C-alpha positions in Angstrom: -0.8 -14.1 -39.9 0.9 -12.8 -36.6 3.7 -14.9 -35.3 3.7 -15.1 -31.5 7.2 -15.1 -30.1 8.5 -17.8 -27.8 9.0 -15.2 -25.0 5.4 -14.4 -25.3 4.4 -18.1 -25.0 6.8 -18.5 -22.1 4.9 -16.1 -19.9 1.7 -18.2 -20.2 3.7 -21.5 -19.6 5.4 -19.9 -16.6 2.0 -18.9 -15.3 0.6 -22.3 -15.6 3.6 -23.8 -13.8 3.2 -21.3 -11.0 -0.5 -22.2 -10.7 0.2 -25.8 -10.4 3.0 -25.3 -7.8 0.8 -23.1 -5.7 -2.2 -25.6 -5.9 0.2 -28.3 -4.8 1.3 -26.3 -1.8 -2.1 -25.3 -0.9 -5.3 -26.3 -2.8 -7.3 -23.5 -1.4 -4.7 -20.7 -2.3 -6.5 -19.0 -5.1 -10.0 -19.4 -3.6 -8.7 -17.5 -0.5 -6.9 -15.0 -2.6 -10.1 -14.2 -4.5 -12.0 -13.3 -1.5 -10.4 -9.8 -1.1 -7.3 -8.0 -0.1 -6.1 -6.4 3.1 -2.6 -5.2 2.5 -0.8 -3.1 5.1 1.4 -1.4 2.5 0.7 1.0 -0.4 4.0 1.2 -2.4 4.7 4.0 -5.1 7.3 2.6 -7.3 9.0 3.1 -10.6 7.8 1.2 -13.7 11.5 0.0 -14.5 11.2 -3.7 -15.2 14.2 -4.5 -12.9 12.6 -3.3 -9.7 9.4 -5.5 -9.2 8.2 -4.7 -5.6 6.9 -8.1 -4.9 10.0 -9.9 -5.9 12.6 -7.5 -4.1 10.6 -7.4 -0.9 9.6 -11.1 -1.0 6.1 -10.1 -0.6 3.2 -12.5 -1.6 0.1 -11.5 -3.7 -2.1 -9.6 -1.4 0.6 -7.9 0.7 1.3 -4.9 -1.3 -1.0 -2.5 -3.1 1.0 -1.0 -5.8 1.2 2.1 -8.1 3.9 2.4 -10.5 5.1 5.1 -13.0 8.3 6.4 -14.5 10.6 7.6 -11.6 8.2 7.0 -8.8 6.5 10.2 -8.8 3.6 11.4 -6.6 2.2 14.2 -8.7 -0.7 16.4 -7.4 -2.3 16.4 -11.0 -2.0 12.7 -11.6 -5.7 11.3 -11.1 -4.4 7.8 -11.5 -1.9 8.1 -8.5 -4.4 10.1 -6.4 -7.1 7.6 -7.0 -4.9 4.7 -6.0 -3.8 6.7 -2.9 -7.3 7.5 -2.0 -8.3 3.8 -2.2 -5.2 2.6 -0.2 -5.9 5.0 2.6 -9.6 5.1 2.8 -10.8 1.9 1.7 -8.0 -0.6 2.2 -6.9 1.5 5.2 -3.2 0.6 4.8 -0.8 1.2 7.7 2.1 2.4 5.5 2.7 4.4 2.4 6.2 3.9 0.8 7.8 5.8 -2.0 10.5 3.5 -3.4 13.0 4.9 -5.7 16.0 3.1 -7.2 19.5 3.9 -8.2 20.2 3.8 -11.8 16.7 5.1 -12.6 16.4 6.0 -16.2 13.7 8.6 -15.6 16.1 10.5 -13.2 19.0 10.1 -15.4 16.9 11.7 -18.3 15.8 14.5 -16.2 19.4 15.4 -15.6 20.2 15.7 -19.3 19.5 18.7 -21.4 18.2 16.3 -24.3 14.7 16.3 -25.9 12.7 13.0 -25.3 9.2 14.2 -26.5 6.1 13.6 -24.4 7.9 12.4 -21.5 9.7 15.7 -21.0 6.4 17.0 -19.4 6.6 14.2 -16.9 10.3 14.7 -16.2 9.7 18.4 -15.3 8.5 17.0 -11.8 12.2 15.7 -11.4 13.7 19.0 -12.8 11.8 20.8 -10.3 13.6 18.6 -7.7 16.8 19.5 -9.3 16.0 23.2 -9.1 15.1 22.9 -5.5 18.4 21.2 -4.5 20.7 22.9 -7.0 23.0 24.2 -4.4 23.6 20.8 -2.9 23.8 18.8 -6.2 26.3 21.4 -7.6 28.7 20.7 -4.7 28.9 16.9 -5.9 31.6 16.8 -8.6 31.3 13.1 -9.5 28.4 12.7 -11.8 27.5 9.1 -10.6 27.3 10.5 -7.0 25.3 13.3 -8.0 23.0 10.9 -10.0 22.6 8.8 -6.9 21.9 11.8 -4.6 19.1 13.0 -7.0 17.5 9.7 -6.7 17.4 10.1 -3.0 16.3 13.8 -3.1 13.6 12.7 -5.6 12.2 10.1 -3.1 12.3 12.6 -0.3 10.3 15.2 -2.4 7.7 12.5 -3.3 7.3 11.8 0.3 6.4 15.3 1.0 4.1 15.3 -2.1 2.2 12.4 -0.7 1.8 14.2 2.6 0.5 17.3 0.9 -2.3 15.5 -0.9 -5.8 16.3 0.1 -6.1 12.5 0.8 -3.4 12.4 3.4 -4.4 15.8 4.8 -7.9 14.5 5.5 -6.4 11.4 7.1 -4.1 13.3 9.2 -7.1 15.5 10.5 -9.0 12.3 11.2 -6.1 10.6 13.1 -6.2 7.7 10.6 -3.1 8.6 8.5 -0.7 5.7 7.6 3.1 6.3 8.1 4.8 7.5 5.0 8.3 6.2 4.1 11.0 6.9 1.5 13.1 4.0 0.3 15.7 3.5 -2.3 16.7 0.1 -3.9 20.1 -0.4 -5.0 20.2 -2.4 -8.2 24.0 -3.1 -7.9 23.5 -4.7 -4.4 19.9 -5.8 -4.5 19.3 -4.1 -1.1 16.6 -1.8 0.0 17.7 1.3 2.0 15.2 3.4 4.2 16.1 7.0 3.8 14.5 7.9 7.2 12.3 10.5 5.9 9.2 8.8 7.6 6.4 10.9 8.8 
């Protein structure tokens, strides 16, 4: 027989308490939520458990359409990402697409190392391409932590460019219906978001 941990059970108990609280505040909350979504933002974020987009932005359910992967990459061969982007742009008609990276990102840190990690190395090649593109600048930064922080920013900037280069966004641009694209970085140490001003 499988023993279920208390941490596992707590998630369901927390869910029940959250539902009860929401119903006390607004008895029609879930009925209204179930009728559809019309978010203004599509957010491409990292899978890191410390950087939940709804929590750090204070957004309620229905306000953000979210795609997450390791190191917030916008990869042109990733059908999951492309499908989410197409749905966000063409069906939900979001007004903003945000690539949100974060300092202390494990994926970016791993890409900086020469170690072998297995299957994920294929994914990390996308960040290693960013390192190669910006090698001259990164090599001028002597402090490793500062270089790490700068790579996080450069990775976000390159992913913004990748988003803009997709066929989905190119079509929206031609049609005059493209959302704005932004690059943000979240600082885990301070808890604050930073706009990198690479908006298009």
